[in-house]
C-alpha positions, 0 to 999 in steps of 0.5 A, spaced: 738 606 464 745 603 465 750 604 472 756 605 470 763 604 474 763 610 477 756 609 480 757 602 482 764 605 486 760 609 489 754 604 491 759 600 494 763 605 498 756 607 501 754 598 503 762 598 505 761 603 510 755 605 512 750 598 512 749 601 518 745 607 517 739 608 513 741 610 506 736 610 499 740 609 493 736 609 486 729 609 490 731 602 493 731 602 501 736 599 505 733 591 507 732 593 516 735 587 518 742 588 520 747 583 515 754 584 515 757 582 509 758 588 502 754 587 498 757 589 490 752 591 486 754 590 478 750 592 471 743 595 471 738 596 475 734 589 473 741 587 476 741 590 482 733 589 484 735 581 483 741 582 487 736 586 493 733 579 492 738 575 492 740 579 499 733 578 502 733 572 502 739 572 505 738 575 511 732 571 513 737 565 513 741 570 517 736 571 522 735 563 524 743 562 525 742 568 529 737 564 533 740 558 532 747 561 534 744 566 540 748 570 536 746 579 535 750 584 532 752 591 534 755 599 531 757 602 535 759 610 532 764 612 537 763 619 536 756 618 540 759 612 544 751 609 542 750 603 540 745 606 533 745 600 530 742 592 535 739 587 530 733 584 535 737 578 538 743 583 543 736 586 546 734 579 548 740 577 548 742 583 554 735 582 557 733 591 555 729 593 551 728 598 545 726 604 550 733 602 555 740 607 554 745 605 548 750 609 550 756 605 551 758 607 559 750 605 559 752 598 557 758 597 560 756 599 567 749 597 566 751 590 563 758 588 565 759 584 571 763 588 575 769 584 576 769 584 569 768 591 566 777 593 567 777 588 562 772 590 557 775 597 557 781 595 554 779 591 551 776 597 547 783 601 547 786 597 544 781 595 540 783 603 537 789 604 537 790 598 534 791 599 526 786 597 520 780 592 520 782 587 525 778 584 530 778 583 536 776 576 540 774 577 547 769 574 553 767 577 559 759 575 563 753 580 564 748 581 567 741 579 564 737 586 565 730 582 565 731 577 569 740 578 573 742 570 570 749 571 569 752 570 562 758 568 558 758 572 552 764 572 546 764 577 542 768 578 535 769 586 534 772 590 528 774 598 527 771 600 521 775 607 518 772 612 513 775 613 506 782 616 510 782 611 515 780 614 520 776 610 526 769 611 526 765 605 529 765 599 531 761 592 529 761 587 532 757 580 533 755 577 539 753 570 541 751 568 549 755 561 551 750 560 557 750 562 564 754 562 568 755 563 577 758 569 579 765 567 581 767 562 576 773 564 571 773 567 564 778 562 561 
């Protein structure tokens, strides 16, 4: 049967605003890997299947790009202050396992170098006080948990708002810039 325009609006809203949560639309399960682009589905069910096949192909390419650039992605739910979606690459970049805590507090105090913790918290508050889907770039140092090595990270963070414009989360893409010395400046 045909998908009407109001159905398409609902599907697009779900995919745009909830792309980090499991969902099921017309019997098609969400693909489990992270991807940060809005998928606009048009037309009939056959078109939706064709578009999902295209997305699956692009997810493989996205995984290659994550590996090549040492970049991972995450979503921080501001209601729970937990990272509710974390790409495989983030676990690798931080040297943590899937069983480790995914709270913001754990990230800040266990992973971020002590000298950079105030900077990260200041930037989080700045991001939370901004308006709209503004993007912010941060650079800070972390202690890779499985090796103790200090790595510099570059992060692009975007605010995620609900339909009423309320801030509900932060979406980030994070790149490892390599091992640095503890006293090496951030700039």
